[in-house]
C-alpha positions in Angstrom: 4.8 23.2 -7.1 5.6 25.9 -4.6 2.1 26.7 -3.3 1.2 25.3 0.1 -0.5 21.9 0.0 -1.5 21.4 3.7 0.2 18.7 5.8 1.3 15.2 4.7 1.8 12.5 7.3 4.4 9.9 6.3 4.9 6.6 8.1 8.3 4.9 8.3 9.7 8.3 7.4 13.1 7.9 8.9 14.7 6.2 5.9 14.2 4.7 2.5 11.0 5.4 0.6 9.4 7.3 3.5 12.3 9.7 3.8 12.3 10.4 0.1 8.6 11.1 0.2 9.1 13.6 3.0 11.8 15.4 0.9 9.7 15.4 -2.3 6.5 16.5 -0.6 8.3 19.4 1.2 9.6 20.5 -2.2 5.9 20.5 -3.4 4.8 22.8 -0.5 3.6 20.3 2.1 4.2 20.6 5.8 5.2 17.2 7.2 4.4 15.0 10.1 7.1 12.4 10.2 6.3 9.1 11.9 8.8 6.3 12.8 10.4 4.7 15.8 13.9 6.3 15.5 13.4 9.7 16.9 17.0 10.7 16.3 16.7 10.1 12.5 13.3 11.9 12.4 14.7 14.9 14.2 17.6 15.1 11.8 15.3 14.8 8.8 12.9 17.4 10.2 15.7 19.9 10.7 16.9 19.4 7.1 13.4 20.0 5.7 12.9 23.1 7.8 16.2 24.6 6.7 16.1 23.6 3.1 12.4 24.2 2.3 11.1 26.4 5.1 8.3 23.9 5.9 6.9 22.8 9.2 8.2 19.4 10.0 6.7 17.7 13.1 8.2 14.6 14.6 5.8 12.0 15.9 7.7 9.1 17.4 5.5 6.0 17.2 6.0 2.2 17.2 3.2 1.0 14.9 3.2 -2.4 16.6 2.0 -0.7 19.8 -1.7 0.0 20.0 -1.3 3.1 22.1 1.1 4.6 19.5 -1.3 3.6 16.7 -4.1 5.5 18.4 -1.7 8.5 18.8 -1.1 8.5 15.0 -4.8 8.1 14.3 -5.6 11.1 16.4 -3.1 13.2 14.5 -4.6 12.0 11.2 -8.0 13.3 12.3 -6.8 16.9 12.5 -8.1 19.4 9.9 -4.7 20.2 8.4 -3.9 16.7 7.1 -4.3 16.6 3.3 -2.2 13.5 2.5 -1.3 10.2 4.2 1.6 8.1 2.9 1.0 4.6 4.3 4.6 3.4 3.9 5.3 1.4 7.1 5.7 -2.4 6.4 7.9 -5.4 7.1 8.7 -8.6 5.3 9.1 -12.1 6.7 10.8 -14.5 4.4 10.7 -18.2 3.7 8.1 -20.9 3.5 5.0 -20.4 5.6 5.4 -23.7 7.4 8.9 -22.7 8.6 7.9 -19.2 9.8 7.7 -18.2 13.4 3.9 -17.6 13.8 4.4 -14.5 16.0 6.6 -13.0 13.2 4.0 -13.9 10.6 1.2 -12.3 12.7 3.3 -9.1 13.3 3.8 -8.7 9.5 0.1 -9.1 8.8 -0.7 -6.7 11.7 1.5 -3.9 10.3 1.1 -4.4 6.6 -2.7 -5.0 6.7 -4.4 -3.9 9.9 -2.4 -0.8 10.8 -2.5 0.4 7.2 -6.2 0.0 7.2 -6.7 1.7 10.5 -4.6 4.7 9.5 -6.4 5.1 6.2 -9.8 4.9 7.9 -8.7 7.5 10.5 -7.9 10.1 7.9 -10.6 9.3 5.3 -13.6 10.8 7.1 -12.1 14.2 7.5 -10.8 14.2 4.0 -14.3 13.3 2.7 -15.9 16.0 4.7 -13.4 18.6 3.4 -13.7 17.0 -0.1 -10.0 17.0 -0.5 -7.1 14.7 0.2 -4.8 11.9 -1.0 -4.2 8.5 0.6 -1.1 6.8 -0.8 -0.7 3.1 0.1 2.7 1.6 -0.6 2.0 -2.0 -1.8 4.3 -4.1 -4.0 4.4 -5.9 -7.4 4.2 -9.1 -5.4 0.5 -8.3 -4.9 0.2 -9.5 -8.6 2.2 -12.7 -8.3 0.7 -14.8 -5.5 1.7 -18.0 -7.2 5.4 -16.9 -7.4 6.1 -15.2 -4.1 9.5 -13.5 -4.3 9.7 -13.1 -0.5 7.0 -15.1 1.1 3.4 -16.1 0.6 2.3 -14.1 3.6 4.1 -10.9 2.4 2.6 -11.2 -1.1 -0.8 -11.7 0.4 -0.5 -8.7 2.7 0.4 -6.5 -0.3 -2.5 -8.0 -2.4 -4.8 -7.0 0.4 -3.4 -3.5 0.3 -3.9 -3.3 -3.5 -7.5 -4.5 -3.2 -8.2 -2.2 -0.3 -6.8 0.8 -2.1 -8.9 0.2 -5.2 -12.1 -0.3 -3.2 -11.5 2.6 -1.0 -10.9 4.8 -4.0 -14.3 3.8 -5.3 -15.8 4.8 -2.0 -14.1 8.2 -1.7 -13.7 9.4 -5.2 -17.1 11.0 -5.3 -16.0 13.0 -2.2 -13.0 14.4 -4.0 -10.5 12.1 -2.2 -7.9 10.2 -4.2 -6.5 6.8 -3.1 -3.4 5.6 -4.9 -1.7 2.2 -4.6 2.0 2.2 -5.4 3.5 -1.1 -6.5 7.3 -1.0 -6.4 9.4 -3.9 -7.6 12.7 -4.6 -5.8 13.8 -1.3 -4.2 17.1 -0.3 -2.8 16.0 0.0 0.9 16.8 -1.6 4.2 13.8 -3.9 4.0 15.8 -6.6 2.3 18.6 -6.8 5.0 16.0 -6.7 7.8 14.1 -9.6 6.1 17.3 -11.7 5.8 17.8 -11.3 2.1 21.0 -9.7 0.8 20.3 -7.0 -1.7 23.5 -7.8 -3.5 22.2 -11.2 -4.3 19.4 -9.8 -6.5 19.9 -9.0 -10.2 20.8 -5.3 -10.0 19.0 -4.6 -13.2 15.8 -5.3 -11.3 16.5 -3.1 -8.3 15.2 0.5 -8.4 16.4 3.4 -6.3 13.9 4.8 -3.7 14.1 8.2 -5.3 13.0 6.9 -8.7 10.1 5.0 -7.0 8.8 8.1 -5.3 9.3 10.3 -8.4 7.3 7.8 -10.5 4.6 7.5 -7.8 4.1 11.3 -7.6 4.1 11.6 -11.3 1.5 8.9 -11.5 -0.7 10.6 -8.9 -0.4 13.9 -10.9 -1.5 12.0 -14.0 -4.6 10.6 -12.2 -3.4 7.0 -11.8 -5.0 5.1 -9.0 -2.5 2.2 -9.3 1.1 3.1 -10.2 3.7 0.4 -11.1 6.9 2.4 -11.4 8.8 -0.2 -13.5 6.0 -1.0 -15.9 7.0 0.3 -19.3 3.5 0.4 -20.9 0.4 1.3 -18.8 -1.7 -0.4 -21.5 -0.5 -3.7 -19.9 -2.2 -2.8 -16.6 -5.3 -1.6 -18.5 -5.4 -4.9 -20.3 -5.2 -6.7 -16.9 -8.1 -4.7 -15.5 -10.1 -5.4 -18.7 -9.5 -9.1 -18.4 -10.5 -9.0 -14.7 -13.7 -7.1 -15.4 -14.6 -9.7 -18.1 -14.8 -12.3 -15.4 -17.3 -10.5 -13.3 -20.6 -11.4 -15.0 -19.8 -15.1 -14.5 -18.4 -15.2 -11.0 -21.7 -15.6 -9.2 -24.4 -17.7 -10.8 -27.3 -20.0 -9.7 -25.7 -23.2 -11.0 -22.1 -24.6 -11.1 -20.2 -24.5 -14.4 -20.8 -27.6 -16.7 -17.2 -28.8 -16.1 -18.1 -29.6 -12.5 -20.8 -32.1 -13.7 -23.8 -29.9 -13.3 -25.8 -31.8 -15.9 -25.2 -35.2 -14.5 -25.9 -34.0 -11.0 -29.2 -32.4 -12.0 -30.2 -35.5 -13.9 -29.5 -37.7 -10.9 -31.5 -35.5 -8.6 -34.4 -35.4 -11.0 -34.6 -39.1 -11.3 -36.9 -41.2 -9.1 -35.6 -43.7 -6.6 -36.2 -46.6 -8.9 -34.2 -45.0 -11.7 -31.1 -44.3 -9.6 
């Protein structure tokens, strides 16, 4: 795809999934806004993209744990040229919740949940008004396995939020011509593992996907109209079956009376009886 696509802003673009997205989107005709803390790596990547693909590549150094920097990125997202946001920034804190440093837990939730939400909101209005744009939220397969957290309960919960947020936001924006995609990678060969204290070499290598394959699958899924892309899932019918089973619950999730297994009948009989009968 060599026609110009507008400008894509990618967070955590200095390495891993973010850097691959920048490369692949430049190939597709996007100009780039590269966001991360490491300005040196961003400058090197930007120079490569300009030379290799002839695209504009803007460096926006930002620490997304800093509220002033968040506002700086939000302001850039509100410009008319932005046609894609790749919400890739995130961290993982490992271990049992009761053993976690509460400040580290809060920082993870702040970045994975609140910052991702703020950035998506910042870009959504302009996209809706222009009736064009894509918001890509990088979640994780741990969003689907809350009872078996591979990293930590808090990390899985933050990614479950991002999945639910993406599906809901897509419902809001789809009528305006804006697509919202949640990408759910499994274990990926990136620096997240070492930063979280888990050695990548300790994982079964048959379960670890390269970042390039993750991004390739995610972009192919977006091209095919997927709103949730699970790169490792062999048969999309399994995801469709999951959604069907989830939808089947909806008519019975909110009713006037509790389910019979909770003793509704005996409670009602007790309440109906007079004082002398109790």
